N, C-alpha and C positions, 0 to 999 in steps of 0.2 A: 304772646310775648309773655300774658298772664298767666299761659299753660304752660311757659317752660321751668323748671325747678332754677332759684334763689342761686344766683353767685355771690359771695358778698369780696371786694377785690381790695385791694391792699392801695397806699399813696398813692407809688411808683405805678400800675397798672391801671389808676384813677386817671392820672396825667397821660398812660399814653392811649387809653380808650378817647378820651378827650383831644388828642394833637394827632393821630394817626386810627385808629381804631383797635382794637382785640381782634378784629380779623374772624369772631365769629358773630352771625345774625341772632335775633331773636332770644338773646341772652335779658333775662330778669335781670338787674344791676344793681348791687347793693355795694354800700360801702361802711363806714364808721364816724362818725363827727370828728373821734381826734385824729382821723387817716387822712379826713375830707380836712380839717384844720391845718395838720402837716402840707398837707399839698397845694393850701391856698397859701398858705403862709410863706412857700417859698417861692411860688410862683409873684408873689408881691414883694418878697425880700428881693430874691433873685441874686442869692450870693455866689452861684455857680454850681454849689452842692451837685450831689446826687439827685435830689427833687427839683431843683432848680434849672438845672443842665442845657433840659430842653427844650426848655423857654429859652435862655439865653440862643441861643441856637438859630433864634427864628429874627426876623427880618421884624424891622420896626412895629408896622404894621400887622405883622401876624401875629407877632408876640403879645401885641393889646387886646386883638381878638382872639388868642388864647385864653389870657389871665380875663378879660369878661367871660367864656365860658365856662372856666371855671370857678369863679364867683357869683354866675348865672346857675347854678348846676340845671342841666338838662331833669326835664321834670322825672323821664323815663330810669334817672338814678337814683335811687331810693335811700332814706337815710332812716335807721333803723328808730322805732319811737324808744325813747329812753324809760316810758310804763311799762315797757318790755322788759325790756337790758338791763337796768340797775338791777331788779332783785335774783337775775342769773347769774349777773357779777360779783353779788354780796356770794352767793351760792359757791360759785366759781373760787372766791378768795377764801373760802373757808376750806378748798380742800387743795387751793394752788397758793399758798399764802404767802409766797415769793415775787406774784406774777406784777408785774407796774399794768396799771390804770389803760394804755395802749391793745396790753395784750388782751386784759381781762373785759375789754369791752371787745374786741376781737372776735375772741370764744364766747363771749357771752351773745351778742349778736349773731354768730352761726348758730347756736343751740334757738335762739328766738326764732328765729326765719326759717329753719331749719334747709341752712342754707352748706352748699358745699363751697369751701376758702380757697380764692387761687392768691397763691403768691407770688412775688418776686423773687426771683434768686438770693435777694440779698435777705429780704425779708423772711426768709425760709431755712437762714441759717443762723435764726435765733434760735428762743426757747419758745415758742407760738407750735410750730410744729408738733412739741413733743406731747403739749396742754391739748390739741387738739384729736392728737391720738389716744391720750387717755379720757379725754369725752368722748369719743367715737363719731369725729366732727370728718365728715370727708376733706380733704384738701390735695392741693394739687400747685406744683411749681408751672407756675407761665414766664417764659421768660421775654424781657422787655428785649 
């Protein structure tokens, strides 16, 4: 796994990985703090939206185990160090002044890690793909 190129996954793909897997072994997975927070918040709050929906479809025992697996994130899924991503985010904000923190962190983490970004279709409909293209960051859509 250490030799595989890093892959940065969004919140929907993080949930998918933890519940069912992404179907590709030997990936060096990372996510951002913001995406991780959104996934945890959705799992705990469970409002039945796009992020929490997969949890509400589980029986109570599996739901509790799934939420626990998210809150106790596996050690093989890394979170980028803010000491390396925040300066890159600040530079990105100069080039893309209207970008929100979620997208700044995603692009900054991808640049810092040299990662390919995997986006769920919903995330790929936003502004992030254009920023990734402008910054020459590889990305792809992964259907959930």
